MARPA-333507 format. One record per residue (C-alpha): residue number from 1; residue in one letter; x, y, z. Coordinates in nm, 2 decimals. Example, Ala and Ser with C-alpha at 12.3 -4.5 7.8 and 13.67 -1.06 7.14 Angstrom:
   num   residuo        u        v        w
     1         A     1.23    -0.45     0.78
     2         S     1.37    -0.11     0.71
END
This chain:
   num   residuo        u        v        w
     1         M   -13.79     5.82    25.95
     2         S   -13.95     5.96    26.25
     3         G   -14.04     6.32    26.31
     4         R   -13.77     6.34    26.59
     5         S   -13.50     6.21    26.37
     6         K   -13.59     6.47    26.10
     7         F   -13.57     6.73    26.35
     8         V   -13.22     6.63    26.46
     9         L   -13.10     6.62    26.09
    10         I   -13.23     6.97    26.04
    11         I   -13.05     7.10    26.35
    12         V   -12.72     6.93    26.25
    13         A   -12.76     7.08    25.88
    14         M   -12.81     7.43    26.03
    15         L   -12.51     7.40    26.25
    16         V   -12.28     7.29    25.96
    17         A   -12.41     7.58    25.74
    18         V   -12.37     7.84    26.01
    19         I   -12.01     7.71    26.09
    20         I   -11.90     7.73    25.72
    21         I   -12.05     8.08    25.69
    22         E   -11.90     8.22    26.01
    23         Y   -11.57     8.06    25.93
    24         R   -11.54     8.26    25.59
    25         M   -11.66     8.59    25.76
    26         P   -11.39     8.86    25.86
    27         R   -11.27     8.83    26.22
    28         R   -11.37     9.11    26.47
    29         F   -11.12     9.28    26.70
    30         E   -11.17     9.33    27.06
    31         W   -11.08     9.69    27.16
    32         N   -11.06     9.64    27.54
    33         P   -10.73     9.75    27.69
    34         T   -10.59     9.45    27.88
    35         F   -10.21     9.49    27.85
    36         A   -10.21     9.12    27.90
    37         H    -9.91     8.91    27.80
    38         D   -10.12     8.63    27.63
    39         D   -10.35     8.88    27.44
    40         S   -10.31     8.92    27.07
    41         Q   -10.59     9.19    27.03
    42         P   -10.49     9.54    26.95
    43         F   -10.46     9.66    27.31
    44         G   -10.30     9.35    27.45
    45         C    -9.92     9.30    27.49
    46         M    -9.85     8.96    27.33
    47         L    -9.65     9.12    27.03
    48         F    -9.51     9.39    27.24
    49         D    -9.36     9.15    27.49
    50         S    -9.23     8.92    27.21
    51         I    -9.04     9.20    27.04
    52         M    -8.91     9.34    27.37
    53         S    -8.78     9.00    27.46
    54         E    -8.58     8.99    27.16
    55         T    -8.45     9.36    27.16
    56         M    -8.37     9.43    27.53
    57         P    -7.99     9.34    27.55
    58         H    -8.00     9.24    27.91
    59         G    -8.32     9.04    27.90
    60         Y    -8.70     9.11    27.93
    61         T    -8.94     8.91    28.13
    62         V    -9.31     8.93    28.24
    63         E    -9.39     8.87    28.61
    64         H    -9.72     8.84    28.79
    65         K    -9.57     8.97    29.12
    66         T    -9.62     9.32    29.27
    67         V    -9.31     9.54    29.33
    68         W    -9.34     9.46    29.70
    69         Q    -9.33     9.09    29.64
    70         M    -9.03     9.13    29.41
    71         E    -8.85     9.32    29.68
    72         R    -8.93     9.04    29.94
    73         D    -8.80     8.76    29.72
    74         S    -8.48     8.95    29.64
    75         T    -8.56     8.99    29.26
    76         L    -8.47     9.36    29.30
    77         T    -8.14     9.34    29.49
    78         E    -7.96     9.46    29.18
    79         P    -8.09     9.75    28.96
    80         H    -8.36     9.66    28.71
    81         G    -8.59     9.83    28.46
    82         L    -8.95     9.80    28.56
    83         L    -9.24     9.85    28.33
    84         I    -9.60     9.89    28.47
    85         L    -9.89     9.94    28.23
    86         S   -10.23     9.97    28.38
    87         D   -10.57    10.15    28.35
    88         D   -10.64    10.06    28.72
    89         A   -10.56    10.29    29.01
    90         L   -10.22    10.28    29.17
    91         S   -10.20    10.42    29.51
    92         L    -9.97    10.69    29.64
    93         G    -9.80    10.42    29.85
    94         E    -9.71    10.24    29.52
    95         L    -9.55    10.57    29.40
    96         E    -9.34    10.61    29.71
    97         R    -9.23    10.25    29.67
    98         F    -9.13    10.33    29.32
    99         L    -8.94    10.63    29.42
   100         S    -8.74    10.44    29.69
   101         L    -8.63    10.19    29.41
   102         I    -8.53    10.48    29.18
   103         D    -8.30    10.61    29.45
   104         E    -8.12    10.28    29.45
   105         G    -8.06    10.30    29.07
   106         H    -8.37    10.13    28.92
   107         V    -8.55    10.27    28.61
   108         V    -8.93    10.26    28.65
   109         L    -9.16    10.33    28.34
   110         V    -9.53    10.37    28.45
   111         G    -9.80    10.39    28.18
   112         T   -10.12    10.49    28.35
   113         T   -10.41    10.72    28.35
   114         V   -10.62    10.69    28.66
   115         S   -10.34    10.73    28.91
   116         L   -10.20    11.06    28.78
   117         Y   -10.43    11.29    28.97
   118         E   -10.33    11.12    29.31
   119         W    -9.96    11.15    29.22
   120         A    -9.99    11.52    29.10
   121         D    -9.89    11.69    29.43
   122         T    -9.61    11.44    29.50
   123         L    -9.46    11.48    29.15
   124         G    -9.53    11.85    29.13
   125         L    -9.70    11.82    28.79
   126         T   -10.04    11.92    28.65
   127         F   -10.23    11.67    28.44
   128         H   -10.50    11.76    28.18
   129         W   -10.78    11.53    28.07
   130         V   -10.80    11.49    27.69
   131         N   -10.99    11.17    27.59
   132         N   -11.13    10.84    27.72
   133         F   -11.09    10.58    27.45
   134         A   -11.40    10.41    27.33
   135         I   -11.42    10.23    26.99
   136         R   -11.79    10.32    26.96
   137         N   -11.71    10.69    26.94
   138         L   -11.50    10.61    26.62
   139         A   -11.73    10.37    26.45
   140         G   -11.85    10.51    26.11
   141         K   -11.61    10.81    26.13
   142         N   -11.29    10.89    25.97
   143         P   -11.09    11.08    26.23
   144         E   -10.76    11.24    26.15
   145         K   -10.44    11.16    26.33
   146         T   -10.23    11.39    26.54
   147         T    -9.86    11.42    26.60
   148         I    -9.62    11.32    26.88
   149         E    -9.28    11.47    26.89
   150         W    -8.98    11.34    27.07
   151         T    -8.84    11.64    27.27
   152         A    -8.54    11.50    27.46
   153         E    -8.26    11.67    27.29
   154         D    -7.98    11.50    27.49
   155         S    -8.09    11.15    27.38
   156         G    -7.92    11.14    27.05
   157         Y    -8.25    11.12    26.85
   158         P    -8.36    11.39    26.62
   159         H    -8.62    11.65    26.74
   160         D    -8.88    11.56    26.48
   161         S    -9.23    11.39    26.46
   162         V    -9.19    11.02    26.54
   163         I    -9.55    10.90    26.55
   164         R    -9.90    10.99    26.43
   165         V   -10.19    10.85    26.63
   166         Y   -10.56    10.91    26.68
   167         E   -10.61    11.17    26.95
   168         Q   -10.85    10.93    27.12
   169         M   -10.55    10.73    27.23
   170         I   -10.42    11.01    27.43
   171         S   -10.58    11.01    27.77
   172         R   -10.40    11.29    27.95
   173         T   -10.13    11.54    27.89
   174         M    -9.89    11.68    28.15
   175         E    -9.78    12.03    28.24
   176         L    -9.43    12.08    28.36
   177         P    -9.35    12.34    28.63
   178         P    -9.35    12.69    28.48
   179         D    -9.05    12.83    28.66
   180         S    -8.80    12.56    28.62
   181         L    -8.79    12.19    28.52
   182         C    -8.72    12.08    28.86
   183         V    -8.92    11.95    29.16
   184         D    -8.73    11.94    29.49
   185         S    -8.40    12.00    29.29
   186         L    -8.47    11.69    29.08
   187         P    -8.47    11.76    28.70
   188         I    -8.77    11.68    28.51
   189         V    -8.74    11.64    28.13
   190         S    -9.02    11.61    27.86
   191         L    -8.95    11.31    27.64
   192         A    -9.25    11.32    27.40
   193         E    -9.50    11.60    27.33
   194         W    -9.84    11.57    27.18
   195         H    -9.96    11.84    26.95
   196         D   -10.32    11.87    26.83
   197         G   -10.50    12.17    26.67
   198         A   -10.84    12.08    26.80
   199         E   -11.00    12.35    27.01
   200         G   -11.03    12.25    27.38
   201         N   -10.76    11.98    27.38
   202         E   -10.45    12.05    27.59
   203         D   -10.13    12.01    27.40
   204         G    -9.82    11.91    27.62
   205         P    -9.60    11.63    27.72
   206         I    -9.74    11.27    27.74
   207         A    -9.40    11.12    27.85
   208         I    -9.17    11.28    28.11
   209         S    -8.85    11.17    28.28
   210         L    -8.78    11.25    28.64
   211         S    -8.42    11.18    28.75
   212         R    -8.39    11.09    29.11
   213         G    -8.10    10.94    29.31
   214         K    -7.92    10.69    29.09
   215         G    -8.23    10.60    28.88
   216         E    -8.51    10.76    28.67
   217         L    -8.89    10.76    28.68
   218         I    -9.06    10.77    28.35
   219         I    -9.43    10.86    28.34
   220         L    -9.65    10.78    28.02
   221         S   -10.00    10.93    28.04
   222         A   -10.11    10.74    27.72
   223         P   -10.04    10.37    27.80
   224         L   -10.22    10.25    27.49
   225         L    -9.91    10.35    27.30
   226         M    -9.73    10.06    27.45
   227         T    -9.95     9.79    27.31
   228         N    -9.97     9.55    26.99
   229         Y   -10.16     9.83    26.81
   230         A    -9.89    10.10    26.85
   231         M    -9.62     9.83    26.76
   232         L    -9.79     9.76    26.43
   233         N    -9.89    10.12    26.35
   234         H    -9.74    10.21    26.01
   235         D    -9.69    10.57    26.12
   236         N    -9.38    10.49    26.31
   237         G    -9.56    10.37    26.62
   238         A    -9.28    10.14    26.72
   239         V    -9.03    10.43    26.72
   240         L    -9.16    10.59    27.03
   241         I    -9.19    10.25    27.20
   242         H    -8.83    10.17    27.13
   243         R    -8.70    10.52    27.24
   244         L    -8.87    10.49    27.57
   245         M    -8.76    10.14    27.63
   246         N    -8.40    10.24    27.53
   247         R    -8.38    10.45    27.85
   248         M    -8.37    10.12    28.04
   249         S    -8.19     9.91    27.79
   250         H    -7.87     9.90    28.01
   251         L    -8.06     9.71    28.27
   252         P    -8.26     9.37    28.28
   253         V    -8.62     9.47    28.22
   254         I    -8.92     9.32    28.40
   255         R    -9.28     9.40    28.32
   256         T    -9.53     9.32    28.60
   257         E    -9.90     9.23    28.52
   258         S   -10.00     9.25    28.89
   259         Y   -10.15     9.60    28.85
   260         V   -10.40     9.51    28.57
   261         E   -10.73     9.33    28.60
   262         K   -10.68     8.96    28.58
   263         T   -10.83     8.78    28.28
   264         A   -10.64     8.45    28.28
   265         M   -10.90     8.25    28.49
   266         V   -11.17     8.35    28.23
   267         E   -10.96     8.26    27.94
   268         Q   -10.88     7.92    28.07
   269         S   -11.25     7.82    28.06
   270         P   -11.33     7.59    27.75
   271         F   -11.67     7.77    27.74
   272         Y   -11.48     8.09    27.69
   273         V   -11.28     7.95    27.40
   274         F   -11.61     7.86    27.23
   275         L   -11.75     8.21    27.27
   276         Q   -11.43     8.37    27.14
   277         H   -11.46     8.22    26.79
   278         P   -11.77     8.32    26.59
   279         P   -11.83     7.98    26.43
   280         L   -11.80     7.79    26.75
   281         R   -12.01     8.06    26.92
   282         W   -12.30     8.02    26.68
   283         A   -12.27     7.65    26.71
   284         V   -12.33     7.68    27.08
   285         Y   -12.63     7.92    27.02
   286         L   -12.80     7.70    26.76
   287         T   -12.74     7.39    26.99
   288         I   -12.90     7.57    27.28
   289         M   -13.19     7.68    27.05
   290         G   -13.23     7.32    26.93
   291         V   -13.24     7.19    27.29
   292         V   -13.49     7.45    27.40
   293         L   -13.72     7.37    27.09
   294         F   -13.68     6.99    27.17
   295         C   -13.78     7.07    27.53
   296         I   -14.08     7.27    27.42
   297         F   -14.22     7.01    27.18
   298         T   -14.15     6.74    27.43
   299         A   -14.30     6.93    27.72
   300         R   -14.62     6.97    27.51
   301         R   -14.67     6.59    27.51
   302         R   -14.55     6.54    27.87
   303         Q   -14.68     6.81    28.09
   304         R   -14.66     6.76    28.46
   305         P   -14.72     6.98    28.75
   306         I   -14.42     7.16    28.87
   307         P   -14.40     7.17    29.26
   308         V   -14.33     7.51    29.41
   309         I   -13.96     7.50    29.56
   310         E   -13.88     7.74    29.83
   311         Q   -13.57     7.94    29.79
   312         P   -13.28     7.81    30.01
   313         K   -13.21     8.02    30.30
   314         N   -12.87     8.17    30.35
   315         G   -12.76     8.04    30.70
   316         N   -12.41     8.15    30.69
   317         L   -12.47     8.45    30.93
   318         E   -12.66     8.23    31.17
   319         F   -12.39     7.97    31.16
   320         V   -12.12     8.23    31.24
   321         R   -12.33     8.36    31.53
   322         L   -12.39     8.01    31.66
   323         I   -12.02     7.93    31.66
   324         G   -11.94     8.26    31.83
   325         T   -12.20     8.20    32.10
   326         L   -12.07     7.85    32.15
   327         Y   -11.71     7.98    32.21
   328         W   -11.84     8.25    32.43
   329         Q   -12.06     8.02    32.64
   330         E   -11.77     7.78    32.69
   331         G   -11.53     8.05    32.78
   332         N   -11.30     7.97    32.50
   333         H   -11.15     8.33    32.47
   334         Q   -10.84     8.20    32.30
   335         G   -11.04     8.04    32.02
   336         L   -11.24     8.36    31.96
   337         L   -10.93     8.58    31.96
   338         Q   -10.75     8.35    31.74
   339         K   -11.03     8.36    31.47
   340         K   -11.04     8.73    31.51
   341         L   -10.66     8.77    31.45
   342         A   -10.67     8.53    31.15
   343         Y   -10.96     8.75    31.00
   344         T   -10.77     9.07    31.07
   345         A   -10.45     8.93    30.91
   346         E   -10.64     8.83    30.59
   347         E   -10.82     9.16    30.57
   348         I   -10.48     9.35    30.60
   349         R   -10.32     9.12    30.34
   350         R   -10.61     9.16    30.10
   351         Q   -10.60     9.55    30.11
   352         T   -10.24     9.62    30.14
   353         G   -10.03     9.30    30.06
   354         L    -9.87     9.30    30.41
   355         D    -9.84     8.97    30.62
   356         I    -9.86     9.06    30.99
   357         M    -9.81     8.69    31.07
   358         D    -9.46     8.68    30.91
   359         A    -9.23     8.69    31.20
   360         E    -8.92     8.75    30.99
   361         A    -9.04     9.07    30.82
   362         E    -9.24     9.19    31.14
   363         Q    -9.03     9.53    31.17
   364         E    -9.08     9.62    30.80
   365         T    -9.44     9.51    30.81
   366         I    -9.53     9.72    31.11
   367         E    -9.36    10.04    30.97
   368         Q    -9.54    10.01    30.64
   369         L    -9.87     9.94    30.82
   370         A    -9.80    10.24    31.04
   371         R    -9.77    10.46    30.73
   372         L   -10.09    10.32    30.57
   373         T   -10.31    10.36    30.88
   374         G   -10.16    10.67    31.04
   375         M   -10.11    10.49    31.37
   376         E    -9.80    10.49    31.58
   377         A    -9.56    10.20    31.49
   378         D    -9.50    10.13    31.86
   379         N    -9.86    10.10    31.94
   380         L    -9.92     9.86    31.65
   381         R    -9.63     9.65    31.75
   382         Y    -9.75     9.65    32.12
   383         V   -10.11     9.55    32.01
   384         L    -9.99     9.26    31.77
   385         H    -9.73     9.13    32.02
   386         N    -9.99     9.11    32.30
   387         V   -10.25     8.95    32.07
   388         K   -10.02     8.69    31.93
   389         R    -9.90     8.61    32.29
   390         A   -10.26     8.59    32.42
   391         V   -10.38     8.33    32.17
   392         D   -10.14     8.08    32.31
   393         P   -10.36     7.82    32.50
   394         A   -10.12     7.83    32.78
   395         N   -10.23     8.19    32.86
   396         V   -10.55     8.29    33.03
   397         I   -10.76     8.57    32.88
   398         T   -11.03     8.75    33.08
   399         E   -11.34     8.88    32.92
   400         P   -11.23     9.25    32.95
   401         E   -10.90     9.17    32.79
   402         L   -11.07     8.98    32.51
   403         K   -11.29     9.28    32.44
   404         T   -10.98     9.51    32.44
   405         F   -10.79     9.30    32.20
   406         I   -11.08     9.28    31.96
   407         A   -11.14     9.65    31.97
   408         S   -10.77     9.72    31.90
   409         L   -10.77     9.48    31.59
   410         D   -11.09     9.65    31.46
   411         E   -10.92     9.99    31.49
   412         I   -10.64     9.87    31.27
   413         V   -10.87     9.75    31.00
   414         Q   -11.09    10.06    31.02
   415         N   -10.78    10.29    30.96
   416         L   -10.67    10.12    30.63
END
């Protein structure tokens, strides 16, 4: 048997031994909050969604559309319960869209932390920072759990402790208006209140209900309580979840994942599957090590000079300038303006979700764009109408007109 064959046999034996050892070792949990429908880790929502789909009497579904998209495709023509769980920032414009739906009879439950300070003035509430969950801060320690009490007396539930959690899962607490439980004559009710004896922490509500129009807005400042971990918490974690969800049980419920960081594209990769499982991960590592060793020993016998390769130049900018110069020299003003309009439409869609090229929803799109940019709706309508008409090859655009149109489109993008 040659030396190379012995080396291959040793590598294979090492791979088999490591796979067997890793397979028998305990599995590690991932403590990253994803709120993903297909995530079975503690802070995913696979188990949560499964139980809700069985317990919500009028149906429970998970969508990947924004609220604006569901309004456009007529999903929300009838009142629904909407559930949004996210650690990402939700804009003030999203809150205004939620409030308009609530006026029509929808019930919206938003579990978030980052967005609360932006919403404070609109809701008339004060938010206090408590913790930022990090598993490394709990490693090797034995922290005590604190208490959350259900405080909504008109719900039919007893006013007692319903759940005990680690205080690190409570991101923020809220402070209701001191004089009355009303903001602009709309009642605000505390649903769940967190109590902690630690010095420096702010006790107070973590879930409040704001009745508005025909519907209800529920704010939860500790979204980690609506995950797989809380559903399996032996200290009655599921009780709080079901009491909150019961406030929209008379409606079909939709949970949207469009406001959380997307992980599906990463999880679809076969290499990601190998790295998720420790035995396969170590198999990949040892294979790479074996290939590296093989290359090293082979290179010692077959050394060749390696030519110096220059780094390829990025010619994208030069290409764009060349095309623009070509259009300009040929006097193709329509072509230049058409490409500028396409770029502007894509930038607006990427930042706001609005499609200025959709002729059917032009009136609604211009009104929403006016609110986002602070520009006059009539001015926006005039600019977009003239630009769309100018890109028609049947029309003639002079050089001053082209510069004016491009400056107007730049102004819209800069005001976003």
